[in-house]
N, C-alpha and C positions, 0 to 999 in steps of 0.2 A: 155070666155077664162080665165078671172081672177078667176072665181069660180073653174074651172078645175085645174088651177095652184095651188091655195090654197089647194085643196083636195090632189094633188100629194105631196105637201110639208108636209102636215099633215101625210100622209101615210108613207113617208120616215122617218119622226121624230118618229113615233110609232115603226117602225122597228128598228131604232137605239136604242131606249130605251129598247126594248125587247131583242135585242142582248146584250146590256150593262148589263141587269139583268142576262141573261144566263151566260155571261162571268164572272160576279162577283160571281155567284153561283159556277161555275166551279173552279174559283180561290180559293174560300173558301174551297171547297171540297178537292182541290189539296193540299192546305196548311195544312188542317186538317190531310190528309193522310200522308203528309210529316212529320208533328210533331208527329203523332201517330207512324209512322214507326221509327222515330228518337228515341222516348221514348222507344219503344219496343226493338230496337237495343241496347240502353243503358242498359235496364233491362236484356236483353239476355247476354250482355257482363259481367254485374255484376253477373248474375247467374253463368256463367261459372267460373268467377274469384273466387267467394265464394265457389263453389264446389271444385275447385282446392285447395283453401286455407284450406278447411276442411280436404281434403286428406293429404295436407302438414303437418297439425297439427298431424295427425296420424303417419306421418313418424318420429315424434320426440319421438318415443317410447324409453324406456330404453334399451340401447344396451346390457348391461350385463345380464339383465333378459332374454332377447330374446336369447342371445348366450348360456347361461347356462341351461335355463329351457324351451326354445322353446315357451315362452309366450310373448305377446305384451301388455305392460302396459304403458299407457301415464301418465306421472307425471307432476303435476303443478296445481296451484290454478286457479280459474275462471278468476281473473284479469290478471294473467300471460298469460293464453291461449288467452284471448281477446286481449291483447297487441300484441301477435304474429300474431293473425288473422288480426288486423288492419295493421300491418307491411307488411303482404302478399298482402293485397288488397287495402288499402287506404280508405276503406269504414268504416263508423261508425257501426261496427258489434260487436256482443258479442258472446263469446264461453263459454259453460258450460259443465262440465263433471259429474255433480252431479247425473244425471239419470243413469250413467254407472259406478258408483263407485264400487270398489271391496268389499264394504260392502255386496253386493249381490254376492254369490259364483257361481251362475248359469252361468254367462258369462265366468268366469274363467274355470269352469269345461268343458264348451263347447269348449273352446280353447284347453284344454288338450286333449280332445277326437279327435278334428280335427287334432291336431299335431300328435297324435299316428296313426291315419288313413293315414295321408299324408306321414309319414315317414315309414309306414309299420311296425311300432313297433320295428324296429332295434333289431332283435333277439326275436321278439314277441312270436313265437311258442315255442322256446326252447324245453324242454321235457315235456311241460305241458300236452300234450295229451297222454303221455305214461303210465299214471296210476301209480300204486304203483311200477311198475318195473323200472320207470325212475325218472324224477325230475331234477330240475336244479342243476348243480354242484356248490358246494361252493368253493370259491377261496380266498386265502389270508386271512387276518385278520386285525383287527384294532389296534392290540396291538402295532405296531411300529409307530403309528401316533403321532407326537409331539403335545403338547399342548402349544400354544403360545398366550394365552390370548383370549379374546372374543370380541364381538361387543360392541362398546361404553364403553370399560373398564371392560367388564365382566371378572370375575376371573375364573381360572381353578381349578377344584377340584383335589383331590388326584389321582395319576396314570397318565401315559403318554397318555392314550387314552380317559379316561372318563372326561367329563366336566360338570360343572354346570353353568347355566345362572343366573347371579346375578344382572345384570344391570337394575335398576328400570324402566327407561323410555322405554327401549326395551321390558321389560316384560309387562308393563301396556298397551302398544300399540299393542300387538299381536292380529291379527284378530280373533283368536279362542277364545279369552277371553269372547266374548259375546254369544258363542254357548254352549248350554248344552250338556253334554256327559254322556253316561252310562259307568259304571265300566266294564273294559274289562274282569276282572276275573269272575265277575258274568255272563257276556255274554258267556264266554268260558265254564263255568260249564254247562249251558244249551245246548251249542253246542255239547259238548262231548257225551251227551246222545242220540243225534239224527243224528250225522254225519256218517251215514252208506252209503250214496250215494253222494260222494263228486264231482261227475263229473261236476256239475254246476259251481263249484268254478274254475275249470281248463278248462272250455269250452272257447276256444279262439274266439276272434271276438266280444264278447258281450261288451257293454259299461262298465260294472263292471270289466271285465277282463282287458280292456284297461286302465282303471283308476288305477287299482292296479299294472299293469305292468309298467305304467309311474312312480309310486312311487318307485318300486323296481329298475328301471333303473337309476333314477335321484338322488337317495339319498343313503347315507351310511347306512349300517346295521352291526350288530355285527360280521358277518362272511365275510364281503366284503366292501371294500372302493371304492366308485364310484367317489368321489372328495376329495382329500386330504386337500384342503383349506376350507372345510366346518367346521362349529363350532362343531357340535355334531358328534361323531363317530357312534351313534345309532339313525340316523334320522328316519328310518322306525319305530323303536321302539317308538320314540317320537310321530310320527303320530298316532300310535295305542294307546298310553297311555297318552300323554300330560303332563308328568312330566318335570320339568326344569333341570333334572339331568340325564346324561347318565346312571349312576349306577341304579337309581330308575326305569327308563324305562326298562332297561334290566332285572331287578329283577321281575318287574310286568309281562313282557312278558314271562319269564320263568314260573312264577306261573300260567299264563293263559294257556301256553302249557301243563303244568303238569295237570291242570284241565281238558283240552280236552282229554289228553292221559289217565287219570284215568278212565273217563267214558267209553272210547273205550276199554281199557284193561279189565275193569270189565265185559263188554259185551262178550269179548272173553273168559274170564275165565268161565263164566256160560254156554257158548256154547260148551265148551270142556269137555267131560265126564271124561277124565283122571285127569284134574285139579280139577274138582268138587270132584272126588273120593279122591284125595289127601287132599283136604280141610276137608272133612268129617272125614277122618282118623286122621288128626292132631287135629281136634276139640275133637274127642273122647278121645285122649290122654290127652289133656289139661284140659277139663271140661266134664267128662262123664255125661250123663243124659240129662234132658230136656233143660238145659241151653246151651247145645252144639250147638243149632240152632243159638243163638246169637253169639257164638264164631265163628261159620262158617262164618257168615256175616262179622265179624270183621277181620278174616283172609283173606277173599276174598278182602275186601276193602284195607287192608294193602298191600296185594300182588299187587293189581292193582296200588296203589299209588307208591310203590317201583319201579315197572316196569316203571311208568311214569317218575319218577325222573331220572331213568337210561336212558330212551328215550331221555330226554332233554340233558343229558350229551353227549350222542352219537351224537346228532345233532350238538352240539358245537364242537365236534371233527371232523366234516366233514362227519360223517356217515349218512346213510339213515334210516328212520323209516317208515314202511308202515302204512297207516291209518287203514286198516283192517289187523290184524296180523294173522299169521299161526304159527304152532309149530316151524317151522324153524326160523322164525323171532322173536320168544319169547326168551328173554335173561335170565331172572332170574327164577330159580327153587325155589320151596317152602323151600327146605332145606337151601338155601342161605338166605332167609328171616328170618327163625327161628334162624340161626346161626350168622346173621349179616354180612355175607360176601359181600363185595362191589367191588371186582375185583382188579387186580393188579395196574391199572392206574386210579382208581377212578370210573370205570364203568365196567359192564359186557357186552361183545360183543356176539351177537347172531352168529349163524353159517353162516348166509347169510347177505349181505349188499344190500338190495333192499328197495324201497319205496320212500319216499319224503324227501327232504333236509330241512335244517333250513329255507331257503328262501321260500320254498313252504308252510311251516307251518305259516310263517309270512303272506303269501297270504291268508291263511284261516282266520287269525285274522283280516286282512284288509277287508275281505269279509263281516264280520258281522258289521263293522262300518258304520255309516250313512254317506251318500255322502257329506252333508254339512260340517260335522266336518272334514272329510278327506281333503276336498278342503281348508278349513280354516287353517288347520295345515300345508298344503303345503305352503300356503301364509306366515304362521309363519316362516317357515324355509327359505323361500326366503328373508324375511325381515332380519332375524338374519344373514344370510350369506352375504347379500348386505351390511349391516352395518359393518360387520367384515372386508370385503375385499375391498369395493369400496367407499361407502358413509355412514359415521357414522350417518347421519341424515335421511337416507332413511326410508320412512314410506309407507307401503302398502295402508293405509287408504287415502293417498293423490294420489293414482293412480286410473286410470279408464281404461275401455276397449272400450271406444268410446267417442264421443263428439257431443254436440248439437250446432248448429250455427244459430243465429237469426240476421237479418239485416232489416233496413228500407231504401229501395233504391228507390229514385224518387217516393215516395208516395206509394210504394208497399212493403208489408212485405214478406220477404223470410226466410224460415226455413229449416234446414237440420239436419238429424241425420246420423252420420257416425260411424260405429263400425268396429272393427278388425274382 
């Protein structure tokens, strides 16, 4: 009996120990799951908080840049952004905008294209598809625009509309200063010889068309004021030429347009038997004999150049000039060249008013410019106008199109990239 009782007690003791081990294991597993779940919940909360904080940082974009140009630019140094991030979350997190700096023009160009696509281009089609029978209408002029100083103490040059940027800090910090650029007049000479099929330039919906349309819509040009409070009256001309003076930009644009038109006019002259016959007859009178061939070439070149100068004058008067001319749209006859006749109002008007306007010819010049230099000069103008109107210390180089967030939360590293 005693042996059986001892065996029973031993059996009960073993069961109790076994149950205690099982219970301890279950409690350990339960506590591990509780702490793991607690940690995961804390990380999940931190993750959501940091995500929201990163988006909140993006909401601090410059209001005036967005309102005036449709672009989202976040301004601030990394310490400033990190301080804002910690205020939003309470975590020891860092924010950096260096990877999304506007030093790279690609994100800005993407924003421009997205803006144009989302707004439908606001008059995007205009008359761009109407060929030489249409074209955008010119309206107004910049002549009545007052000059009231410039960004950061920039001075005004002579004239009520033309301005020269003279403020050193603004000039040295312009984004386009680091981008190489080809001379527009040289580019225009080559273009004038081969611009026989211009449909690609005016084909709506392409990225190039949208980019050029954005420039024509947002910035002033010699024949149209888009924003009276902008510094330059010839902003589109600045984007094309990059000079710091309205006068110089407009002069170079005129020379470029004359170069284009000279090549096109020369092609028309040699394709017209009547004009060729007139040139041969004039050369025979001026220099009979073998040297007459050289005289013919000189007369043709002079005739084409004179017509080109007249074409540009017509454009500035709000008239239209077709890319490919006909007899009806040709203005100057050979007698006028030989006699030096320049018309009653400084130019000779053809019998018809069809073709492309000054704005359309600016689009042609924009078309040959490289995308990076176009975007950089857009940023130039944004900086110049912001410093003039809103913030004299505004710098595009301190702006970004996105932000990186890094944090170490409860032993786990969290990283995010957020862009506009």
